C-alpha positions in Angstrom: -74.1 -117.2 54.4 -72.1 -119.8 52.5 -68.7 -120.6 51.2 -67.7 -120.3 47.6 -66.7 -124.0 47.6 -70.4 -124.8 48.1 -71.4 -122.5 45.2 -68.8 -123.5 42.7 -70.1 -125.7 39.9 -73.8 -125.0 40.7 -76.0 -124.6 37.7 -77.5 -121.2 36.9 -81.2 -121.4 35.8 -83.5 -118.9 34.0 -86.7 -118.7 36.1 -88.9 -117.8 33.1 -88.0 -120.8 30.9 -86.5 -123.2 33.4 -83.4 -123.7 31.2 -79.9 -124.1 32.5 -77.8 -121.2 31.4 -74.4 -122.3 32.7 -72.4 -123.1 35.9 -70.8 -120.9 38.5 -67.0 -121.0 38.1 -65.6 -118.2 40.3 -66.3 -115.1 42.3 -65.4 -111.5 41.2 -64.1 -109.7 44.3 -63.4 -106.0 44.6 -60.4 -104.7 46.5 -62.8 -103.6 49.3 -63.5 -107.2 50.0 -67.0 -107.2 48.5 -68.2 -109.8 46.1 -69.1 -107.9 42.9 -70.5 -110.8 41.0 -70.1 -114.4 39.7 -68.3 -115.8 36.8 -70.6 -118.2 34.9 -69.2 -120.7 32.3 -71.5 -121.2 29.3 -71.3 -123.5 26.4 -70.9 -127.2 25.6 -67.5 -127.6 23.9 -66.0 -124.1 24.0 -67.0 -122.7 27.4 -66.9 -118.9 27.7 -67.0 -116.9 30.9 -69.8 -114.5 31.5 -70.2 -112.0 34.4 -73.3 -112.0 36.5 -73.7 -109.1 38.9 -74.7 -110.3 42.4 -77.5 -107.8 42.4 -79.1 -109.5 39.4 -79.3 -112.9 41.1 -83.0 -113.7 41.9 -82.1 -116.3 44.5 -79.3 -118.6 45.7 -80.7 -122.1 46.3 -78.8 -125.2 47.6 -79.2 -126.8 44.2 -78.9 -123.9 41.8 -78.7 -120.1 41.3 -81.7 -118.4 39.8 -81.9 -115.4 37.4 -84.9 -113.8 35.9 -83.3 -112.7 32.6 -80.5 -114.4 30.6 -79.6 -110.9 29.3 -78.2 -110.1 32.8 -75.1 -112.3 31.9 -72.5 -110.0 30.3 -69.6 -111.2 28.2 -66.3 -110.6 30.0 -64.8 -107.4 28.5 -62.0 -107.0 31.0 -60.7 -109.2 33.7 -62.2 -108.7 37.2 -60.2 -106.9 39.9 -59.8 -110.2 41.8 -61.2 -113.7 41.6 -60.8 -116.6 44.0 -59.4 -119.1 41.5 -58.8 -117.6 38.0 -57.0 -114.4 36.9 -55.8 -112.2 39.8 -56.5 -115.2 42.1 -56.7 -114.8 45.9 -56.6 -118.6 46.5 -53.4 -119.5 48.3 -52.4 -115.9 49.2 -50.8 -115.3 52.5 -53.1 -113.7 55.1 -51.6 -111.4 57.7 -53.2 -109.7 60.7 -53.0 -105.9 61.0 -50.4 -106.4 63.7 -48.1 -108.4 61.3 -48.9 -112.0 62.4 -49.1 -114.7 59.7 -52.6 -116.3 59.8 -52.1 -118.8 57.0 -53.0 -119.2 53.3 -56.5 -118.3 52.0 -58.5 -121.3 50.9 -62.1 -120.2 50.8 -64.4 -117.2 51.7 -67.7 -117.0 53.6 -70.0 -114.5 52.1 -73.6 -113.3 52.5 -75.2 -114.1 49.1 -77.9 -111.4 49.2 -75.5 -108.4 49.6 -72.1 -109.9 48.5 -70.3 -109.1 51.8 -67.4 -111.4 52.7 -67.7 -112.1 56.4 -65.0 -114.7 56.9 -61.9 -116.3 55.4 -61.1 -120.0 55.6 -57.4 -120.4 55.9 -55.0 -123.4 55.9 -51.5 -124.0 57.2 -51.1 -127.0 54.9 -52.6 -130.5 54.3 -51.3 -132.1 57.5 -52.2 -129.2 59.7 -55.8 -129.3 58.3 -56.0 -133.0 59.2 -54.7 -132.6 62.7 -56.1 -129.2 63.7 -58.8 -128.6 61.1 -59.2 -125.5 58.9 -59.4 -122.2 60.6 -61.9 -119.4 59.9 -60.9 -115.8 60.4 -63.9 -113.4 60.8 -63.3 -109.9 59.6 -65.7 -107.2 58.3 -63.4 -106.3 55.4 -59.8 -106.6 54.4 -57.6 -103.6 55.1 -55.6 -104.3 51.9 -55.5 -106.8 49.1 -52.0 -106.6 47.6 -49.8 -108.5 45.2 -48.2 -110.5 48.0 -50.6 -110.7 50.9 -54.1 -109.9 52.2 -54.1 -107.8 55.4 -57.1 -108.2 57.7 -58.1 -106.8 61.1 -58.9 -109.9 63.1 -60.5 -107.7 65.8 -63.0 -106.2 63.4 -65.9 -108.8 63.7 
């Protein structure tokens, strides 16, 4: 289990040739709260985004993400349902409990790399609150709803 902030910017390597293919730039998240895949930036001057299905990742290391075939990276034909930082971004969205209590703003997600399941949400109440109280982690099996204005989670569903 790791956070996206630890994965962002990591290089993606082809295990057959040992060449660097690109860098992780974002997560593609389904409305069910599952990580569908990774956005990989490729290119030197004109970087383009490619989609890498999480099922096609050979392994997640601390220093790189490994794939067995560069053909598994697909050019983005349509924008993903949700991402953490890019189009349809979830970063900074209000998180509410099922009972209507404000939990804070989404900052990061904890997910199981092998299966793509999001198991926790790192939330913030602002810069000063993070310094004095630290960031909070909300554990939830899955979101009840990801909407235009907020993410609703069941905080009792651990």
